[in-house]
C-alpha positions in Angstrom: 48.3 88.1 -103.3 51.0 85.4 -103.5 52.6 83.7 -100.5 55.8 81.6 -100.7 56.9 79.1 -98.2 59.8 76.6 -97.9 57.4 73.7 -98.0 55.5 74.8 -101.1 56.8 76.6 -104.1 53.9 79.0 -104.5 50.4 79.3 -103.2 47.9 81.8 -104.6 45.6 83.5 -102.0 42.4 85.0 -103.2 40.5 85.4 -99.9 41.0 85.6 -96.1 39.7 82.0 -95.9 42.5 80.9 -98.2 45.1 82.5 -95.9 43.7 80.6 -92.9 43.7 77.3 -94.8 47.2 77.9 -96.1 48.5 78.7 -92.6 46.8 75.6 -91.0 48.1 73.3 -93.7 51.6 74.7 -93.4 51.6 74.3 -89.6 50.4 70.7 -89.9 53.1 70.0 -92.4 55.8 71.7 -90.3 54.7 69.7 -87.2 54.8 66.5 -89.2 58.3 67.2 -90.4 59.5 68.1 -86.9 58.0 64.8 -85.5 59.6 62.8 -88.3 63.0 64.4 -87.8 62.8 63.6 -84.0 61.9 59.9 -84.8 64.7 59.8 -87.4 67.4 61.2 -85.1 66.4 59.0 -82.1 66.5 56.0 -84.4 69.9 57.0 -85.7 71.3 57.3 -82.2 69.7 53.9 -81.2 71.1 52.1 -84.3 74.5 53.8 -83.8 74.7 52.9 -80.1 73.8 49.2 -80.8 76.2 49.1 -83.7 79.1 50.3 -81.5 78.2 48.3 -78.4 78.1 44.8 -79.9 81.6 44.9 -81.6 83.0 46.3 -78.3 81.5 43.4 -76.3 82.8 40.9 -78.9 86.3 42.4 -78.8 86.3 42.6 -74.9 85.4 38.9 -74.6 87.9 37.9 -77.3 90.8 39.7 -75.7 89.9 38.3 -72.2 89.6 34.8 -73.6 86.4 34.2 -71.7 83.3 33.3 -73.8 80.3 35.6 -73.2 77.9 34.4 -70.6 74.3 33.6 -71.5 73.2 37.0 -70.1 75.7 38.9 -72.3 74.7 36.8 -75.4 71.0 37.7 -74.7 71.9 41.3 -74.3 73.8 41.2 -77.6 70.8 39.7 -79.3 68.6 42.4 -77.9 71.0 45.1 -79.2 70.9 43.5 -82.7 67.1 43.5 -82.6 67.0 47.1 -81.4 69.3 48.0 -84.2 67.0 46.4 -86.8 64.0 48.2 -85.3 65.9 51.4 -85.5 67.0 50.8 -89.1 63.3 50.2 -90.1 62.3 53.5 -88.3 65.2 55.3 -90.1 63.9 54.1 -93.4 60.3 54.9 -92.8 61.0 58.4 -91.4 63.7 59.1 -93.9 61.6 58.3 -97.0 58.6 60.1 -95.5 60.8 63.2 -94.8 62.2 63.3 -98.3 58.8 63.1 -99.8 57.3 65.7 -97.4 60.2 68.2 -97.8 61.3 67.7 -101.4 58.3 65.9 -102.9 60.6 63.4 -104.6 63.3 60.9 -104.0 65.1 62.0 -107.2 67.6 64.3 -105.6 70.7 63.5 -107.6 73.6 61.1 -107.6 74.7 61.9 -104.0 71.3 61.0 -102.6 71.3 57.8 -104.7 74.7 56.9 -103.2 73.2 57.5 -99.7 70.2 55.3 -100.5 72.5 52.5 -101.8 74.6 52.7 -98.6 71.5 52.6 -96.5 70.2 49.6 -98.4 73.4 47.7 -97.8 73.3 48.6 -94.1 69.7 47.5 -93.8 70.4 44.2 -95.6 73.4 43.6 -93.4 71.4 44.3 -90.2 68.8 41.8 -91.3 71.5 39.3 -92.1 73.1 39.7 -88.7 69.8 39.4 -87.0 68.9 36.1 -88.7 72.5 34.8 -88.3 72.7 35.5 -84.6 69.2 34.1 -83.9 70.1 31.0 -85.8 73.4 30.6 -83.9 71.7 31.1 -80.6 69.1 28.4 -81.4 72.0 26.1 -82.2 73.7 27.2 -79.0 76.9 27.9 -81.0 79.0 31.0 -80.8 78.9 33.3 -83.9 81.7 32.9 -86.3 84.0 35.8 -85.9 85.2 35.9 -89.5 81.6 36.3 -90.8 80.9 39.1 -88.3 84.2 40.9 -89.2 83.4 40.9 -92.9 80.0 42.3 -92.2 81.6 45.0 -90.0 83.8 46.1 -92.9 80.8 46.2 -95.2 78.8 48.2 -92.6 81.6 50.8 -92.3 81.8 51.2 -96.1 78.0 51.6 -96.2 78.2 54.2 -93.5 80.9 56.1 -95.4 78.6 56.1 -98.5 75.6 57.3 -96.4 77.5 60.1 -94.7 79.2 61.2 -97.9 76.0 61.1 -99.9 73.9 63.0 -97.4 76.6 65.5 -96.8 76.8 66.4 -100.4 73.0 66.3 -100.8 72.3 68.6 -98.0 75.1 71.1 -98.6 74.6 74.0 -100.9 78.3 73.8 -102.0 77.6 70.2 -103.0 75.0 71.3 -105.5 77.3 74.1 -106.7 80.1 71.7 -107.3 78.0 69.4 -109.6 78.8 71.3 -112.8 82.5 71.0 -112.0 82.1 67.3 -111.6 80.2 67.3 -114.9 77.1 65.9 -113.3 73.6 67.2 -114.0 70.8 67.1 -111.5 67.2 67.2 -112.8 64.5 68.2 -110.3 
């Protein structure tokens, strides 16, 4: 008897014991994938929220002409730190998910674009964390021009991430690859 499953290409069953082991292993793997997806999605929302809140706070204080109070600056630092923690969780859960579901990170050019965008975003988040911590220790406000340039970089990285993952996870994206003269080797 042969069983197929979305998580394993083929498994050959020769006895009732094999069926039980197959089902138990499959359930464990499915539960792991669901848990990793929940962690991944929660971290995405956390990073996104922090990524939106800080620029809004900066813009509000700039337009009012009032410098942020110490409490607001501390809150902004906390948001940046939360964003970094979320980015690390996104990376860990994302890589683990790719390996659990697909068994490889070699999923074509679109996935590579997504990984490059995610790498840029992670490096940018680390840079902002170190920069803001350093500026807080110096008791100096952050330089707006530096943060603006990182904001543009982050938006381009997000565009690469969203484009890459949209193509990677869409069946039409894989069907279009021959039209684009791109070969994907699995």
